[in-house]
C-alpha positions as CSV (number, residue, x, y, z in Angstrom):
1,M,-56.6,-75.4,26.0
2,T,-53.9,-76.5,23.5
3,Q,-55.9,-75.2,20.5
4,F,-56.4,-71.8,22.3
5,S,-52.7,-71.5,23.0
6,V,-51.7,-72.2,19.4
7,E,-54.2,-69.6,18.1
8,K,-53.0,-67.0,20.6
9,R,-49.3,-67.7,19.7
10,H,-50.0,-67.3,16.0
11,Q,-51.5,-63.9,16.6
12,A,-48.8,-62.5,18.9
13,K,-47.7,-59.0,18.0
14,G,-44.8,-58.1,20.2
15,K,-43.4,-54.5,20.5
16,G,-40.3,-53.2,22.1
17,C,-38.8,-49.7,22.5
18,V,-35.5,-48.7,24.0
19,V,-34.1,-45.1,24.5
20,V,-30.4,-44.8,25.3
21,E,-28.9,-41.5,26.5
22,S,-26.2,-40.1,28.7
23,F,-26.1,-37.4,31.3
24,Q,-22.3,-37.2,31.3
25,E,-19.8,-35.6,28.9
26,C,-17.2,-37.7,27.0
27,Q,-13.9,-37.8,28.9
28,Q,-11.8,-38.6,25.8
29,E,-12.2,-38.2,22.0
30,N,-13.3,-41.3,20.2
31,E,-15.0,-42.7,23.3
32,F,-18.7,-42.8,24.3
33,S,-20.3,-41.4,27.4
34,K,-21.7,-43.6,30.1
35,A,-25.0,-44.7,28.6
36,N,-28.3,-45.2,30.4
37,V,-31.6,-46.7,29.4
38,T,-34.1,-44.0,30.1
39,S,-37.1,-45.8,28.5
40,L,-37.8,-49.5,28.1
41,I,-41.1,-51.0,26.8
42,N,-41.8,-54.5,25.6
43,S,-44.8,-56.7,25.1
44,Y,-45.5,-60.5,24.6
45,P,-44.0,-62.4,22.9
46,L,-41.0,-60.1,22.9
47,K,-38.8,-59.2,25.9
48,L,-35.8,-56.8,25.8
49,M,-33.1,-57.8,28.3
50,I,-30.4,-55.4,29.3
51,P,-27.6,-57.0,31.4
52,S,-25.7,-54.8,33.7
53,H,-22.2,-56.0,32.8
54,A,-22.4,-57.3,29.2
55,S,-20.1,-54.6,27.9
56,E,-16.5,-53.9,28.9
57,N,-17.0,-50.1,28.4
58,N,-19.8,-47.5,28.4
59,S,-22.0,-49.2,25.8
60,I,-25.5,-50.5,26.4
61,W,-26.1,-54.1,25.2
62,V,-29.7,-55.1,24.4
63,Y,-30.8,-58.7,24.0
64,P,-34.2,-59.2,22.3
65,V,-35.7,-62.5,23.4
66,T,-38.9,-64.1,22.1
67,F,-41.1,-66.6,24.0
68,G,-40.4,-70.2,22.9
69,G,-37.0,-69.2,21.4
70,G,-38.4,-68.4,18.0
71,L,-41.2,-67.1,15.8
72,V,-44.2,-68.8,14.3
73,G,-46.4,-67.9,11.3
74,G,-48.4,-64.8,12.0
75,D,-46.1,-63.4,14.7
76,G,-45.2,-59.8,14.3
77,I,-42.2,-58.2,16.1
78,E,-41.6,-54.4,16.1
79,M,-38.5,-53.0,17.8
80,T,-37.5,-49.3,18.0
81,F,-34.1,-48.1,19.3
82,H,-33.2,-44.5,19.8
83,V,-29.5,-43.7,20.6
84,K,-29.0,-40.2,21.8
85,P,-25.7,-38.1,21.4
86,H,-22.4,-39.6,22.5
87,C,-23.9,-43.0,23.3
88,C,-23.4,-46.5,22.0
89,A,-26.1,-49.2,21.9
90,V,-25.5,-52.8,20.7
91,I,-28.5,-54.9,19.7
92,T,-27.5,-58.6,19.8
93,G,-28.8,-62.0,21.0
94,Q,-28.3,-65.1,23.1
95,E,-28.8,-67.4,20.2
96,S,-30.1,-67.6,16.6
97,T,-33.7,-66.7,15.9
98,K,-35.8,-69.6,14.7
99,V,-38.6,-69.1,12.2
100,Y,-40.7,-72.1,12.5
101,H,-42.8,-74.0,10.0
102,C,-46.3,-72.7,9.5
103,E,-49.1,-74.9,8.2
104,D,-51.4,-71.9,7.7
105,A,-49.0,-70.1,5.2
106,L,-48.9,-67.1,7.5
107,T,-46.0,-64.7,7.2
108,T,-43.7,-64.0,10.2
109,K,-42.7,-60.4,10.3
110,Q,-40.1,-58.4,12.1
111,T,-39.5,-54.7,11.9
112,T,-36.6,-52.8,13.3
113,R,-36.4,-49.0,13.5
114,G,-33.4,-47.1,14.7
115,T,-32.6,-43.4,15.3
116,V,-28.9,-42.4,15.7
117,E,-28.1,-38.9,16.8
118,D,-24.7,-37.0,16.7
119,H,-21.6,-38.8,17.7
120,A,-23.7,-41.9,18.6
121,L,-23.4,-45.5,17.4
122,L,-26.2,-48.1,16.9
123,C,-24.7,-51.5,16.3
124,V,-27.2,-54.2,15.3
125,M,-25.3,-57.5,15.4
126,S,-27.7,-60.4,16.2
127,D,-27.2,-64.1,15.7
128,P,-28.4,-65.5,12.4
129,V,-32.0,-66.2,11.5
130,V,-32.7,-69.9,10.9
131,C,-35.6,-70.4,8.5
132,Y,-37.2,-73.9,8.9
133,R,-38.8,-75.8,6.1
134,N,-42.0,-74.1,4.7
135,S,-41.5,-71.0,6.8
136,T,-42.2,-67.5,5.4
137,F,-40.2,-64.6,6.9
138,S,-40.3,-60.9,6.1
139,Q,-38.1,-58.3,7.9
140,K,-37.7,-54.6,7.4
141,Q,-35.1,-52.2,8.9
142,D,-35.4,-48.4,8.8
143,F,-32.5,-46.4,10.2
144,Q,-32.6,-42.6,10.6
145,M,-29.2,-41.1,11.4
146,T,-27.5,-37.7,11.4
147,S,-24.3,-37.1,9.4
148,E,-22.4,-37.2,12.7
149,G,-23.9,-40.5,13.7
150,S,-22.8,-44.1,12.9
151,L,-24.4,-47.4,12.2
152,V,-23.5,-51.0,11.9
153,Y,-26.1,-53.5,10.7
154,L,-25.3,-57.2,10.3
155,D,-27.8,-59.6,8.8
156,W,-27.2,-63.3,8.2
157,V,-29.6,-66.1,7.5
158,I,-29.2,-69.9,7.6
159,G,-31.3,-71.8,5.1
160,G,-32.7,-74.4,7.6
161,R,-31.5,-77.4,9.6
162,A,-28.8,-79.2,7.8
163,A,-29.2,-82.3,10.1
164,L,-32.8,-82.7,8.9
165,N,-31.9,-82.2,5.2
166,E,-34.1,-79.1,4.9
167,L,-31.7,-76.5,3.7
168,W,-33.3,-73.8,1.5
169,Q,-36.7,-75.4,1.7
170,L,-38.3,-72.3,3.2
171,T,-41.2,-70.8,1.4
172,S,-39.8,-67.2,1.3
173,Y,-37.3,-64.9,2.9
174,E,-37.6,-61.1,2.3
175,N,-35.3,-58.5,3.7
176,R,-35.4,-54.7,3.2
177,T,-33.1,-52.2,4.7
178,D,-33.3,-48.4,4.3
179,V,-30.7,-45.9,5.8
180,Y,-31.4,-42.2,5.9
181,I,-28.9,-39.5,6.7
182,D,-30.3,-36.2,7.8
183,G,-33.6,-37.3,6.2
184,E,-32.2,-38.3,2.8
185,L,-32.3,-41.9,1.7
186,V,-28.7,-42.9,1.0
187,Y,-28.9,-46.7,1.1
188,R,-31.5,-49.3,0.2
189,D,-31.1,-53.1,0.0
190,N,-34.1,-55.2,-0.9
191,F,-34.0,-58.8,-1.8
192,I,-36.3,-61.9,-1.8
193,L,-35.3,-65.5,-1.6
194,Q,-37.8,-68.0,-3.0
195,D,-38.2,-70.6,-5.6
196,T,-38.9,-69.5,-9.2
197,P,-40.6,-71.5,-12.0
198,T,-37.1,-72.2,-13.5
199,V,-34.8,-72.7,-10.5
200,S,-35.2,-73.6,-6.8
201,M,-33.3,-72.2,-3.9
202,V,-31.9,-75.6,-3.2
203,T,-30.4,-75.7,-6.7
204,A,-29.2,-72.1,-6.7
205,M,-27.5,-72.1,-3.3
206,K,-25.7,-75.5,-4.0
207,N,-23.7,-76.3,-0.9
208,M,-23.9,-72.8,0.7
209,Q,-25.8,-72.8,4.0
210,V,-25.4,-69.1,5.0
211,L,-26.2,-65.8,3.3
212,G,-25.3,-62.6,4.9
213,S,-24.5,-58.9,4.6
214,C,-23.2,-56.1,6.7
215,I,-23.3,-52.3,6.3
216,I,-21.0,-50.0,8.3
217,I,-21.5,-46.3,7.9
218,G,-20.5,-43.1,9.7
219,K,-17.6,-40.8,10.3
220,Q,-16.5,-42.7,13.4
221,M,-16.4,-45.9,11.3
222,E,-14.0,-44.5,8.6
223,T,-10.9,-46.3,9.9
224,I,-12.8,-49.6,10.5
225,A,-14.5,-49.4,7.1
226,T,-11.1,-48.8,5.4
227,K,-9.5,-51.8,7.1
228,L,-12.4,-54.1,6.2
229,N,-12.5,-52.9,2.6
230,T,-8.8,-53.7,2.4
231,R,-9.1,-57.1,4.1
232,F,-12.0,-58.4,2.1
233,G,-11.1,-56.7,-1.1
234,M,-7.6,-58.0,-1.2
235,K,-6.6,-59.7,-4.5
236,K,-5.2,-63.2,-4.5
237,S,-1.6,-63.7,-5.4
238,I,-0.8,-65.4,-8.7
239,G,-1.2,-69.1,-8.2
240,E,-3.1,-68.7,-4.8
241,K,-6.2,-70.8,-4.7
242,Y,-9.6,-69.5,-3.8
243,D,-11.5,-70.9,-0.8
244,Q,-14.4,-72.8,-2.4
245,E,-16.3,-72.7,0.9
246,I,-16.9,-69.0,1.0
247,V,-17.8,-66.1,-1.3
248,V,-17.2,-62.5,-0.2
249,S,-17.8,-59.2,-2.0
250,V,-17.1,-55.8,-0.6
251,S,-17.9,-52.2,-1.8
252,P,-16.7,-48.9,-0.2
253,L,-19.4,-46.4,0.5
254,R,-19.1,-42.6,0.5
255,Y,-22.2,-40.4,0.7
256,S,-22.3,-36.6,0.4
257,V,-25.3,-35.1,2.4
258,A,-25.7,-31.4,2.9
259,M,-21.9,-30.7,2.3
260,E,-21.0,-33.5,4.7
261,T,-19.1,-36.7,3.5
262,V,-20.1,-39.9,5.3
263,P,-17.9,-43.0,4.6
264,G,-18.7,-46.6,5.0
265,V,-18.4,-50.1,3.6
266,Y,-20.8,-52.8,2.4
267,I,-20.0,-56.5,2.7
268,R,-22.0,-59.5,1.4
269,F,-21.0,-63.1,2.0
270,M,-22.0,-66.8,1.5
271,T,-20.5,-69.7,3.3
272,V,-21.0,-73.5,3.7
273,S,-21.6,-73.2,7.5
274,S,-22.3,-70.8,10.3
275,S,-18.9,-71.6,11.8
276,K,-17.2,-70.7,8.5
277,A,-19.2,-67.5,8.3
278,Y,-18.2,-66.5,11.8
279,K,-14.5,-67.4,11.4
280,S,-14.0,-65.9,8.0
281,V,-16.3,-62.8,8.1
282,V,-18.4,-62.1,11.2
283,S,-15.5,-62.4,13.7
284,V,-13.3,-60.1,11.6
285,I,-16.0,-57.4,11.7
286,A,-16.7,-58.0,15.4
287,E,-13.0,-57.8,16.4
288,E,-12.6,-54.5,14.6
289,L,-15.5,-53.1,16.6
290,R,-14.5,-54.7,19.9
291,T,-12.9,-51.5,21.4
292,L,-15.8,-49.3,20.4
293,I,-18.7,-51.5,21.6
294,G,-16.9,-53.2,24.6
295,G,-16.7,-56.8,23.4
296,N,-17.5,-59.4,20.8
297,P,-21.1,-60.4,21.1
298,F,-20.5,-63.7,19.3
299,E,-17.4,-64.8,21.3
300,G,-17.6,-68.5,22.3
301,K,-20.7,-69.3,20.3
302,Y,-19.2,-70.5,17.0
């Protein structure tokens, strides 16, 4: 029985789909309509939970949960989110996603697809992925949005369990993100973390435990993007010391698609701990979004 359960768990292919739409008109500018989930599909080992009162406004919050609290080698998770006009959907989590050690060298895969229509916002702000020793994880994100839609995608990974002295001893971590506006590819980020013949991840990452990035794009995000670009791009005063426990880089984004200009910002960071990542970067982003999405999905966790 135990052997059967392990084999079954290794081959689990979970799928989930959520459609968010509204049947009401916006009452005020810069606000979203009361959103409803009109379609919800999920299969083992994935479950999509949608609490009734997670948000303080009209946004829908979705919590993907996996059986056992994490993913093992060979698992494949596919999630699709469709946010219709004038709606806001927040994809977040209850805790970090664990990618467990795999003795069979199987790759754990996760795919997220999002469609964002006019005057809508898709905000993907999950807790970090924790890659255990000898784990292999590959994730892909594909976002299709209109020039009137908006997107926030936060990705951060912790290189293992520090208490067990396994930081950055994963086999491989691959992450690819594509963003399309009106069908045109405007953004692609693709990177792989793994040892090379000349340098190991342990050596390269030194004392850094967390690696993350965030893209914020869309006309509704212009003010927030400008604030974050100013905050993280601020130069140090003469004589002011740099914080050795964090590295942050920021780049403003501005795309022209079919005579439409779409603004945004891209942030990448490394820190010595998840609490440092939250306090210095993630909480700053979350608090700027609080009014729009109806709360801070990480509040009280870090």
